[in-house]
N, C-alpha and C positions, 0 to 999 in steps of 0.2 A: 572518774573521771578523766578525761584530756585535757592536759594544760597547755593552754596557750603561751604560757609564757611561766619565767620562774616565780613573779611573783604570786599567780596562781597555786604552784605549787606549795610556797610555802606557808599560804593560808588553807590548805586542804592537811598538810603537814599539820600543822600547829591545831586545825580542828580535832583531827582524832588522835590528837596525845604524843606524836610524834616530835613536838618542836615546842623549845621556851625561846620568849623573847629576853633579850639581858640589855634591861633598861639602862644600866649604870653606865659613865663613860669608862672605856677601854681605851688603852693605850697599843697602838700596832705592833709597840714597839717590844717585841718578846710578852705580850700579856696575853694578846689573845691566842696565838699559842699555846702556853700553857695553859690555858682555860682549855681551849678545844683538848689537848691531850690529856688531860684531867678527866673530864665527859666521857671521853672517848673511851678510857682505861676501865670506866666505871659503866658500860655502855649503854651510856646515855642519851638524851634524846638529839635533836638538828639544834643548831643554835644561830638566832638570829642576833646580830650584832648592831644593834639601833643607834650605839650613840660612841661614833669612833673619833676618838682626837684627831685634829687635824685635816676632815675630809666630812663631807655632807652627808656622803653615802654609808648606806646601809652594808651589813657581809654576812654572808651565810657559810657556815660549816656543819660539817660531819652531817651529809645528807645522807651518803651511804656507808654511814657509821654500823651498822649493822644489814645481814643479808634479809631480815625481814621487813626494815623500811624500804630498804632498795627495790624487794619485788612489791614493797606496797605502792611504791613511786610509778612502776609500770603494770601495776596488775589489770590493766584494759587492752594491754599492748603488748604482753611479752611473750605470749602463747602464738599469737599471729606472727610477730618476728621468728620464733624460734622455727614456726613450719617454716615461711619462705627459706632459713638459710639453709634447714634440714632439705628443702626441694631440690634448691642449688648444689649441696651436696649428695644427692641422691635422687637424680631426677625420674629414676624411677616407682617412686613415690608416688607420683603425679597418677600411673596406672595403677598402684594396687588401692588408692585412698583418693577417688576422685573429687567425694566430696570436699574433702579435708582440703584437698587442692585447690579446689573454687576458691573456698573461703581465703586459701593462703594467695591464692590473685588477687583477689580486692584489694587485701592487706598491703602486698605488694605495691599497689598503686600509690599509695602514701610514700613510697620509695623515691619517685622519682620528683626529685626538687623540680620550684616553679620560680620562674621568674617576673618579678614586681618591675609596673614600670616607675619612672618616678623618682629615681635616685635615693635619697636616704627616705627611711622611715618618716612617719607624720610623728615630730616630735623629738624626734634624735637632735641635739645639739653636739656641736662640738666644745669640747673641752681640753684639758691638758694633763700629761702623764701628772704631773705635782697635784692635780685635784684627786687622782684615787686613793684608794686607801692604803698606804705604805708599808706592809705587813713585812716586819722583820723577825724570821724563826726561831733562830739559836743563835745562842753569842756570838759565835761567830762568825755568821753570813757577812756578806759582803755589801748588802743592801738591803732592800725590799725587791720581794718577787712575786710573778704570775705563780700560783701553781696545780691551777686546775683552765689554763688556754685551749684554746681550741686553733690552733695554728693552720693558716689554709693558705696552699700555695698550688699554682697549676702547672702543668706540664708545661715548658716553653715552646716543647719540639710540636705536640697538639693543645692549645690552647681551650678553656673550656673544663664549665663545673664538672661535666664525667670523668674527667682527665687529669682529676686534683687530688691533694692529697689533702685529708685534715690530722693532725698531728698533737699531741699533747707534749711539746718541750719546754724548756724553763725557760722564762723570759724573765730578765732582770731589768727592773725598774729605773735604781739607782745606784747609786755606790760607784766606785773604782776610777775611773776613769772614764764614765757616760758621761756625758753632755744631757742635763736635765733638762726635759721636755723636747729631745733634738734626738735621741741615741738610745735605745735599749739593745739590753745584749739579748743573743739567741745560742742557747745551748741546747744541742741535741745529737743523741749518740749515734754511732754507727750503725749502720742497716735501719738507717730511719728515710719514709719517702722524701722530704724536705730536702734530704742530702741528694739524690737523686737527680731534684731539680734544679739543685743550685748548681750542680756537674754540668748540667745541661746549659744554663744561663750562663754560666763560666766559659763556657767555649766557644760560646753566641757572643762572647763579651758585653754581656748585657748584664744588668741589675734585675733580682728577684724580684718581682712585687708581692709582698707579703699583707696577712691581713688575718689578726688576731683578733676572734673572738671571744668574749668572756662572758659567761652566765648565760640566758636564755633555757629551752627546758633540759633538765637536765639528762637527758638524752643523748646530746650532742655532745658533754663530756664524756660518756662512756664510749660514746663511737668514737672521738678522736684517739680513744688507746684501743682500741677493738684492731686484733690480725684478724682479716678478713683473708674469704678466699680472692685468689685470684680476681680482678676482673670485678671486682664485687666494690663498689665506692662504698668509704665511711658514712657520705652526705644521706645515703638510702638509708644506714641502717638508722641513723639520726632519723628520718622522716620515719620507719617504721617504728622507733619504738618511742616516739614521740604522739604516733596513731596522726600527725600533719605533715604535710611534705614540707620540707627545708625552704624559708622563702627568702629571696636573695634577690642584688641587683647590684647595677657597677657604679661607681663613683670615681670622677679620676681616674680609671682604669683598675680599679681597687676591687672586690667583691666584697659587698657588704651584706651582713647576714641582717636579715629583718627579725631574727627572732630571739639575738645578744641582746645581753643588757648593754655591754660596753664593745667596740669596734676598736682597735688600733691597726693603722695600714703605716707599710714603709717598705725599703726596700733593702735588700743585702747587695752589696757591690764585692765583684768581682778581687779577692785577696784583702780585705778590709776585713779585720778582727781585733778584738782592743780584750783586754784580761775580765775573767768571768769568775764569779765566785770568791772566795766559796760558800758552801753552801749544803746544807744538812739532806741526805740522801737516804736513798731506804735501804741501801745496806746496813743502815747504822750511824755512819761514818759522817767527816765531812767530805766532798769532793773540793779538792783545792782549787787553787787560781790557774786557769790555761787560757789560750788565744782562743776566742769562738768568732762566731762572725757577730759584726754587730749591724742593725739593724736601723737607717736613718730615718724617725717618723716622719711620718708624712701629716698625718689627721690623726685625733682621737674624738673618738664619739662617745655619747651616752645616751640614754632613753630618761625621759624623766622617771625618778623616783627607780633607778637604775638598784640593781641586788649585785654585791660584788661575791660572788661564790670561792671560799678557796680551801684547801686541806694543810694540813701540817706532815710533811715528808720526816719519818724514824725510822730507826729499826722495826721490826712486824714485829707484830701485828699492828698493821695503821690501818686507817681509813681505807686506803688502795687495795689493802686485801680484799675488803669487799669487791672492788673493781674484778679481781683475779677471778675470786669465784663466781659472780655472773658473767665473764669473758667463760670461763670454762664449762658454766651451763649450757651457755647461748650458742660456744661452735665447737663444743668437747669433740665431736665428731670428724672436724674438719682436717685434724693432723692424722687421723688415720686414712684416710684418703691421700694426702699429702703424702706419707712415708710408709709404702707397703708395709702389711706385717706386723706394724707396732699396733700395739692394743691399747695402751694407753704411757702417756707422758704427763708426769708433774713436775712443774716447776717449784722446788721446792721454798714457801711465802720465808717458814724463818729464818732461811739460809740469805736471805735477800734475794730471792727467785734467781737471779741471773747464775750466780756460782753452782746451783746445783740441782740438777735432772736426776728424777727417778723414773724407769720406762720398764713398762714389760712390753716384750714382743713374742717374736715367733720363732721355732726352731723345729724346722721341716725340711732342710737340705739332704739329711742322711737318714731317714726312719728304718731304713734296713740294717744300720748297724745297731751292737749292742749298748758301746760305748757312746757316752750322751756326753758333748762338749759346746761352746759356744760355737759357732757357726756364723748362722744366718742372722744371728746376733749382734755378729760384727759388723756387719753389712748393714744392719739397719742403724747401728750406734755411729757408724757414717754418716747416715741419710739424717740423724737428727743432727748431729752437731755442725750441719752444711744446710740446715733449714732454717731461713730467716732467721727470727730472736732466739732461737733453741741455738744457734750457731756461738751464741755469745759464754755458754755455760763453760764452766772450769771442770768440776765433777760429774761424772754419767753412772750412775748404778744402775745396769740392767741386766734381767734375767727374763726367761720365759714359765710360764703354767707348765708343769708337768703334773704332779701326782694330788694337785692342791690348786683350788683359788687361790688369786693372790691380789693385791691393792696395794699402790703404791700409797695412797693415804691412809693407810696401815704403816706408820714409818720404822717402826721397833720391829712388827713382823719382818716386815720388807725387808729390811738393814739384814737383819736374822737369817731371813730365808739365802741373801744372798753369801755371807758369811760363812756358813755353813757349807755351801756346796762350791765357791770357790777354790782356784789352784792357783794359791800366789807364785807358783812357780809358770806359769802359763798365761793367765788371764789378765793380766796389768797391762793396756796397752797407753802409752804416753802419744801427744801430740804438741810438738814443743816449735816456739819461736812463732805463736800463732794470735789470733784476734781475741781478747777477752773487753765482758763490759766497760764501757766506758769509765764508769762509776767505781770500779772494781781495783784499790788498791795494791794488791797482793801481787800485781805481776813487775813485771821489768821496765814497764813506763805507762805512758796514758794507752789505751786502749790495747797491749801489749801484756802478752802472759801465755800461758801452756792449758793444756786439758788432759784430762786423762779418766779412761774408762776402763769401771772394775765389771766384767761380763760373768756370769755364773749358769751354770745351767749342768744337771744331769744330780747322781746319788750325791745324798748327804755324806760328807765326807770328816766332818768333826763335830762333837757337843761343844758346843759353846758356855766359857764359862759364865756363871751366875756372880760373881765375887774376885776381888782380886784373888787373883794365883800367887802361893806364899813367896815364890823366889823372886816376883817383882815388889815387891814389898821394902826391902831393902838396899837397893842399889844407892851406892854413892853416890852423894849430888844432887839426887833427886828424891822429891820430898814429896809427903801428902798423896801417894798415889789411893785412886777413887776408883770403884768400880761404876760406869756410866750406862751401858747396854750389854745384853748378852755379847761375850765376844768383844768387848771393846772397854781399855781402863784407860784414866788419864793421869797424867804425874806431870809435877811440877818442875823444871830445870831452872840454872840461871839464866838470868835477863840474856836475849837476844845482842850479840853488838854487830856482828856481820858475819856475811857466806862463809869467809873461811876459817872464822873460830866455829861457826856452827859445826861444818864438815868434819873437823875435827870432833868435836865435842858428837856429835850423832857416830861417827866412826866409833870412839870409844866406849858409848850407850848399847852402841848396837852387840858391842864385845863383850862389855858386862853383861846383858841379858842372854847374849849364848853361853858364857861361859857356867848361867845358872841354871843348865838346862834346855829345853826343848819345850816350848808353851804352843802347842796347838787348839789349845782352847781358847786361844786371845790372839786371834788374827790382824788385830787393831790394837796401836798403841798410840796415843795424842800427847804430845807435848805443851804444855800452857803454862799460862804465869800464875792462871787461878784456878787448880783442881777442882776447890770445892765450889766456885760458881758455875764452872763449864759442868759439873756432874749433877747440878741442882736440877735441872729440868731438861726433858727433851731438846724444847727450844735453843737453851743454852749452850746445849752440845753441838746442833746443827747452828748456830749462827759464829761462834766461836773459831770452828775447826776449819769453817769451809769460804768463811769471812776472809778470815786472817792467813790462809795457807795457799803458797802458786805450788801445781803438781811437780814440776820440774826441779823445783830450786826446794820445796818442804817436805814432799817423799822422801823418806829411807824404808830401812830395811835391814834387818837379822841374819845375818848370813846372805847377803845381798849380793848380787854377782852379773854378769851380763854373759847368756849366750848367742850368739850371732846377733849384739845388738841388742836382742831382746832382756829388759830388766828383769828379774826374778830376787824372790824372798823368801823367806820363812815367816818373817811377821811385819807387818808394815806400820813406819811408824810419821805419822803426820806431824810438823813441827806445827804449831799452831801458835808462836808466842808472837806479841805484837813485835813488827819489826821498827825500826826508827823511819824507815821510806813509807809507809803503811801511814793513811789518814789518822786525825784524832775521831775518837768516837766522839758522842753527841752526847751533852751531860748539859740538864738543865742552869739557869741561873738558879741559887738558892732565894737570893732577895724578891726575883720575881716572885716563886715558887710562894714565897710568905705573903705576897703582896696583895695575889688573887684571892687568899683567902675572903677576903670580905665579901665576894661574889657567893661563897657556899653558907654561908651564917644563915640562921633564921632568919626570915623577910626579906631575906635578897632573892634577887632572881635567880639564882640558883642553889636556895640553899634547902629546895627539896630532891637534892641529888645527893644520894649515900654516895660517896668514897671509901676506896679500902674493903 
């Protein structure tokens, strides 16, 4: 079926066993988030909270908690949308498969937004911010936030819906210095469409009009996070995935979605900011307090019986992991067209997405030479690191297929392939004093840090260790050395104090390792606070190593040296210890965890869900 609204989606999911109603009263302060996290971790159903303290509105979460449920929601529209995007990426398909292209053309009709007369949709009422569910997710959060907003802005130079941007940015509803019902915070990261619009509005000396839609068909939430080919509007995807044209009107100069359950309108004025945060984020830490644009609220609207969709952001995997998988499946070929020579790119979810990229490219520059080494791969790496949100990455591991097929989604095999072939004297390339993800606190300041490319190609150079080499087991001051992956070991060192101390410690560690002999089978050593935790799983290794290190400051090497400004070493050491300037990790409140047990006992709404 094709849903006309979020209510129809909820009813359909419940009818098919994909949703459970929570009848008991729940507190939006920490409880709802804790319930969601527990159910998500158990692979459980979507949740409809019917009795929320402090509001008359219901809320739904975990709609995208599994790929299977996500595909179920889009079961009648997914293939058609996929075909249209493929046709946009490769117009020649229209000639190769004309019948399929005809059906794609019919599907594309739903992509065109339709303007409705008469202002507000029938029944939509004016309310206040304080009427909304004030969901507070983590103990240190600065207030209540919207986690699934569809933030709509138009290009000030070319107004109109087809020149609009629909993005998912963090909207703080309460707390800090915000005047309740009059102001909300608008946190957006660099490389976002709203930033381009605000920059243009600032240059014109005008406020930027903003409409924040919440709810509606789940396709609209997915569209708001979709990285689309240039020239394709997010609202076209919203229409195709929902199977229904996006319906809108204008009230007081603001775009009003006729599909959304809630609409918040307001203006962002040039130069006006307020402290925003902290807030638990998708790297698994808090993003701290920083000045971000403040939106002056104009009007807030809600449909009768509106439903408030939300999710909880935290250390991956979380519900937004499914977003990433859906997006990859729908637009996976787009990056191949945008970056010539690239075959596959994975933003590694376990590492918080932006910190770590795995990529497979091509190596075609010198097929006449016997010696194989990265060449075209370096061109592709630079292109990747200059492309849209991929440019926020810190670590890029890139190679090309030679005698065996590769996949970046077989992470252990992929890393082993690179570590077997990388020339540590030639194949590590740094980018310093540059931009990184706004939410990444491993760098030198907000949005600032460094990048590194590990590029490998050619014949196998080494066999990788499959246990800790004996010489690395008894280095004074460094304990609990653990095997992590082939060619990678972790060890614990003293707590990080400052970089002056760290540089001295790493120099001494490098010399101590060199004194033990050569260790070609172990090209990568991770220094951490808890090697048992880091080595316990692949996800722990990826999370700790790549979220807690800044390449320019935290990569060291055994027998390291510079050759005409190119850094080289015999073994790479990554200092992944927690640093004082980094944000604290997300830790649930034990009292809240105990309190929500009441919902999981026999006879309670969630009593049938198996936990653990």
